[in-house]
C-alpha positions as CSV (number, residue, x, y, z in Angstrom):
1,M,-28.0,13.1,29.7
2,V,-24.6,12.6,30.5
3,R,-22.6,14.4,27.8
4,P,-20.0,12.8,26.2
5,S,-16.4,13.4,26.5
6,L,-13.9,14.2,23.2
7,S,-12.3,11.2,23.5
8,D,-15.5,8.6,23.3
9,L,-16.8,10.2,20.7
10,A,-13.6,9.4,18.8
11,A,-14.1,6.5,19.5
12,F,-17.0,5.2,18.7
13,A,-16.1,7.4,14.9
14,A,-14.0,5.2,14.7
15,V,-15.2,1.6,15.3
16,A,-18.2,2.9,13.1
17,N,-15.6,4.2,10.1
18,H,-13.6,0.7,10.9
19,R,-16.9,-1.0,11.0
20,S,-14.5,-3.1,13.1
21,F,-13.3,-3.0,16.7
22,R,-10.6,-4.4,15.9
23,R,-8.7,-2.3,13.0
24,A,-10.4,1.2,15.0
25,A,-7.9,-0.6,17.8
26,E,-5.1,-0.8,15.7
27,A,-5.7,2.6,14.4
28,M,-5.9,4.8,18.0
29,G,-3.5,2.2,19.2
30,V,-5.8,0.6,22.2
31,S,-6.9,-2.3,22.8
32,R,-9.8,-4.0,22.0
33,S,-11.2,-4.6,25.0
34,A,-11.1,-1.0,26.1
35,L,-12.4,0.2,23.2
36,S,-15.1,-1.4,23.7
37,H,-15.6,-0.4,27.0
38,A,-15.7,2.7,25.5
39,I,-18.3,1.7,23.7
40,I,-20.6,0.4,25.7
41,G,-20.4,3.8,28.1
42,L,-21.0,5.8,25.5
43,E,-24.3,4.0,25.0
44,A,-25.1,4.4,28.1
45,K,-24.7,8.0,28.9
46,L,-26.6,8.7,25.6
47,G,-29.3,6.1,26.3
48,V,-29.2,4.5,22.8
49,R,-27.5,2.3,20.9
50,L,-25.5,2.7,18.1
51,F,-24.4,-0.5,16.3
52,N,-25.5,-3.6,15.6
53,R,-23.5,-5.9,16.8
54,T,-22.8,-9.7,15.7
55,T,-20.0,-11.9,15.3
56,R,-18.5,-11.3,12.2
57,S,-19.5,-7.6,12.2
58,V,-19.9,-4.2,13.2
59,S,-22.0,-1.3,11.4
60,P,-24.0,1.8,12.7
61,T,-27.2,1.2,13.8
62,Q,-29.5,4.6,12.6
63,A,-29.0,7.1,15.6
64,G,-25.7,5.7,15.0
65,A,-25.2,7.1,11.3
66,R,-27.2,10.1,12.4
67,L,-24.6,10.5,15.3
68,L,-21.4,10.0,12.3
69,A,-22.8,12.2,10.2
70,R,-23.1,15.1,12.1
71,L,-19.1,14.4,14.2
72,D,-17.0,13.9,11.1
73,P,-17.0,16.9,10.1
74,V,-16.5,18.2,13.5
75,L,-13.4,16.0,14.1
76,Q,-12.0,17.2,10.8
77,D,-12.4,20.6,11.2
78,L,-10.2,19.8,14.9
79,D,-7.7,18.0,13.3
80,L,-7.8,20.4,10.5
81,A,-7.6,23.2,13.9
82,L,-5.4,21.1,15.7
83,D,-3.0,21.0,12.5
84,T,-3.2,24.6,11.8
85,L,-1.5,24.9,15.3
86,S,0.6,23.0,14.1
87,E,1.9,24.7,11.1
88,D,2.1,28.1,13.5
89,R,4.5,26.1,15.2
90,G,6.8,25.7,11.9
91,T,7.4,21.9,13.0
92,P,4.9,19.1,11.5
93,S,4.1,16.7,14.7
94,G,1.8,13.7,15.2
95,T,1.3,10.1,13.9
96,L,1.5,10.0,9.4
97,R,0.5,5.8,8.4
98,I,1.5,5.1,4.8
99,N,0.4,1.8,3.0
100,A,2.4,0.4,0.8
101,N,3.2,-2.3,-1.4
102,K,6.6,-3.9,-0.4
103,P,8.8,-2.5,-3.6
104,G,7.4,1.2,-2.6
105,A,8.5,0.7,1.2
106,R,11.3,-0.3,0.2
107,I,12.6,2.8,-2.4
108,L,10.9,4.4,0.1
109,L,13.7,2.7,3.4
110,T,16.1,4.0,1.6
111,H,16.2,7.2,-1.0
112,V,12.8,9.8,1.5
113,V,12.7,8.2,5.1
114,P,15.8,8.6,6.5
115,R,16.2,12.3,5.2
116,F,12.6,12.8,6.4
117,L,13.1,11.3,9.5
118,D,16.3,13.6,10.1
119,S,14.0,16.9,9.0
120,Y,11.1,15.8,11.1
121,P,12.1,14.4,14.0
122,E,8.5,15.2,16.4
123,V,7.0,13.4,13.5
124,E,6.0,9.7,14.2
125,L,6.5,7.5,10.8
126,D,4.7,4.5,10.7
127,L,5.1,2.1,7.9
128,V,2.7,-0.8,6.5
129,S,4.2,-2.9,3.8
130,E,2.1,-4.8,2.4
131,N,1.5,-6.1,-1.3
132,R,-3.0,-6.8,-1.3
133,L,-5.2,-3.3,-2.3
134,V,-6.8,-2.0,1.2
135,D,-9.2,0.8,1.6
136,I,-6.3,3.0,3.2
137,V,-9.7,5.4,4.9
138,E,-10.9,2.5,5.7
139,Q,-8.0,1.4,7.4
140,G,-7.4,4.9,9.2
141,F,-4.3,5.7,6.2
142,D,-3.0,9.1,5.3
143,A,-1.6,7.2,2.0
144,G,-0.9,4.6,0.1
145,V,2.1,3.4,-3.0
146,R,1.4,1.7,-5.2
147,L,1.6,0.7,-8.8
148,L,0.5,4.3,-10.4
149,E,-2.0,1.5,-13.1
150,A,-3.7,0.8,-9.6
151,V,-4.1,3.7,-7.1
152,P,-8.1,4.4,-6.9
153,R,-9.3,6.8,-9.4
154,D,-10.6,9.1,-6.4
155,M,-6.8,9.3,-5.1
156,V,-5.2,12.5,-5.4
157,A,-1.6,10.5,-7.4
158,V,2.4,11.3,-6.7
159,T,4.4,9.8,-8.9
160,F,8.5,8.9,-7.9
161,G,10.6,6.5,-8.6
162,G,10.4,6.7,-13.1
163,E,9.0,3.3,-15.4
164,V,9.0,0.0,-13.9
165,R,9.6,-2.1,-16.4
166,F,8.1,-6.1,-15.8
167,I,11.2,-8.0,-17.1
168,A,11.5,-12.0,-17.6
169,V,14.9,-13.7,-16.3
170,A,16.2,-16.7,-15.9
171,A,19.5,-18.3,-14.7
172,P,22.2,-19.4,-17.4
173,S,22.5,-22.4,-15.8
174,Y,18.4,-23.0,-16.9
175,L,18.8,-22.0,-20.2
176,Q,21.5,-24.4,-21.2
177,G,20.7,-26.6,-23.0
178,R,16.8,-24.9,-23.7
179,A,15.8,-22.8,-27.2
180,T,15.6,-19.5,-25.9
181,P,11.9,-18.5,-25.9
182,K,11.3,-15.4,-28.6
183,T,8.1,-14.8,-28.7
184,P,5.7,-15.1,-24.9
185,D,4.4,-17.9,-26.7
186,D,7.9,-20.1,-27.2
187,L,7.0,-19.6,-22.6
188,H,5.3,-22.1,-23.1
189,A,8.1,-25.2,-23.7
190,H,9.6,-23.4,-20.2
191,R,9.6,-24.0,-17.0
192,C,8.3,-21.2,-15.4
193,I,7.9,-20.1,-11.7
194,R,4.3,-18.1,-11.8
195,Q,3.3,-16.1,-9.3
196,R,0.1,-16.2,-6.0
197,L,-0.6,-12.8,-6.5
198,P,-2.8,-11.2,-2.6
199,S,-6.4,-11.2,-4.3
200,G,-5.1,-15.7,-4.0
201,K,-5.6,-15.5,-8.0
202,R,-1.8,-16.8,-10.0
203,Y,-0.9,-13.7,-13.2
204,R,-0.7,-14.1,-15.9
205,W,2.2,-12.7,-17.7
206,E,1.5,-8.9,-19.5
207,F,3.8,-8.2,-22.4
208,S,3.1,-6.3,-25.3
209,K,4.7,-5.3,-28.2
210,R,4.3,-1.9,-31.4
211,G,1.0,-2.0,-30.5
212,A,0.1,-5.6,-29.9
213,E,-0.6,-6.8,-25.5
214,V,-0.3,-11.1,-25.1
215,A,-1.5,-12.3,-21.4
216,V,-0.3,-15.9,-20.5
217,D,-1.0,-18.5,-18.1
218,V,2.8,-19.8,-18.3
219,P,2.9,-23.6,-17.1
220,G,5.7,-24.3,-14.5
221,N,5.4,-26.5,-10.6
222,L,6.9,-23.8,-8.3
223,T,4.4,-20.4,-7.7
224,L,5.2,-18.0,-5.2
225,D,4.0,-14.8,-3.7
226,D,7.3,-12.7,-3.3
227,S,9.5,-11.4,-6.0
228,D,12.5,-11.5,-3.5
229,L,12.1,-14.6,-3.6
230,L,10.7,-15.6,-6.8
231,V,14.5,-14.0,-8.3
232,Q,15.9,-16.3,-5.8
233,A,14.5,-19.5,-7.0
234,A,15.2,-18.2,-9.8
235,A,18.4,-17.6,-9.8
236,A,18.9,-21.1,-8.7
237,G,17.9,-22.3,-12.1
238,R,15.0,-23.3,-11.5
239,G,13.0,-21.9,-14.5
240,I,12.1,-18.2,-15.9
241,A,10.6,-15.5,-13.4
242,Y,8.6,-12.3,-14.0
243,V,9.5,-9.6,-12.1
244,P,10.2,-5.6,-11.9
245,G,13.5,-4.8,-12.5
246,Y,15.2,-3.7,-9.5
247,F,14.2,-6.8,-7.7
248,A,16.5,-8.4,-9.9
249,R,19.2,-5.5,-11.4
250,P,21.7,-7.3,-8.2
251,F,21.9,-10.3,-10.0
252,L,21.7,-9.4,-13.1
253,E,25.1,-8.0,-12.8
254,S,27.3,-11.0,-11.3
255,G,25.7,-12.5,-13.7
256,E,23.6,-15.2,-11.6
257,L,20.4,-13.2,-14.1
258,V,20.1,-12.8,-17.3
259,T,17.1,-11.4,-19.2
260,V,14.8,-12.8,-22.3
261,L,11.8,-11.8,-24.5
262,D,13.8,-7.7,-23.7
263,D,11.8,-6.3,-26.9
264,W,8.3,-7.7,-24.8
265,C,8.8,-5.2,-21.8
266,P,8.5,-2.1,-21.8
267,P,8.4,0.1,-19.3
268,S,5.1,1.2,-18.0
269,P,4.1,4.0,-15.3
270,G,6.0,3.6,-12.0
271,L,5.5,3.7,-7.5
272,A,2.6,6.8,-6.9
273,L,1.9,8.3,-3.6
274,Y,-1.8,8.8,-3.1
275,Y,-4.2,9.8,-0.4
276,P,-7.9,11.0,-0.9
277,R,-9.2,13.9,-2.7
278,S,-11.7,15.4,-0.4
279,R,-9.5,15.4,2.7
280,H,-7.2,18.0,3.9
281,V,-3.1,17.1,4.1
282,P,-2.3,17.2,7.5
283,S,1.2,18.7,8.1
284,P,3.1,15.8,8.6
285,L,2.2,14.0,4.4
286,R,2.2,17.1,3.0
287,A,6.2,17.8,4.4
288,F,6.8,14.5,3.0
289,I,5.2,14.7,0.0
290,D,7.6,17.8,-0.5
291,L,10.1,16.0,0.4
292,L,9.5,13.2,-2.1
293,K,8.9,15.7,-4.9
294,D,12.2,16.9,-4.4
295,L,14.1,14.4,-4.1
296,D,13.1,12.9,-6.9
297,G,13.7,15.5,-8.7
298,K,16.9,15.1,-8.0
299,R,17.5,12.4,-9.0
């Protein structure tokens, strides 16, 4: 048997963990065809089939699963050894991949990323912005950023940015001649700008006051899937929108929007950067977390 190369074994582990040639190729920064050829070559060298392939899925065979169980710890130890060398050099290096929702990406890009890149020029930061919740391990990310309440329980979470307050906003022109809502139920008499979640479902607006919690499936003839667009539509007089406060702040300051139902909109836990509890924290991520904590403490 011809001994396979380390790159071949790393390619196998990537495909096995991602259960996808496309996602594994993206994580490794190679073409899908190159990765496919590497796996075919590895199977030829080992003389055994490692994957069950269909047009829709990829999964390890029994032999592939046994190899992955032995190989994963070895590759993690190798990553740890290389990361230790980086620490000995005193300067983090390599690639740091973070998957963040749009509000989180905006805050990081404004307050943390410039300082991080200036402090650690040998780190390549790959910041992916999307609102759907992804499996950061399966997708090959070092960390994720979401609202604290959405962070999986088996992850280590580092909160930042303070509390988040969702607010109901409308243009003065829309409210003119209409009764301003005093309770969430009053929204049924209004035109609301509804939000489509990444899952495809429409968001039920959630309010609370003195321990009473209310979720309202608001009426409206416009549905959007982006908070910036919701704010713009509200400022244009299309109805009432329900958004995180930082999206609406410039419009509130200019007077283009005003808030309603203030006493039904208490703050909630804010954003958190999170990462797997069971994995070694690479030096670029550790440096990013330290800087995040330092800057957040000075807010």
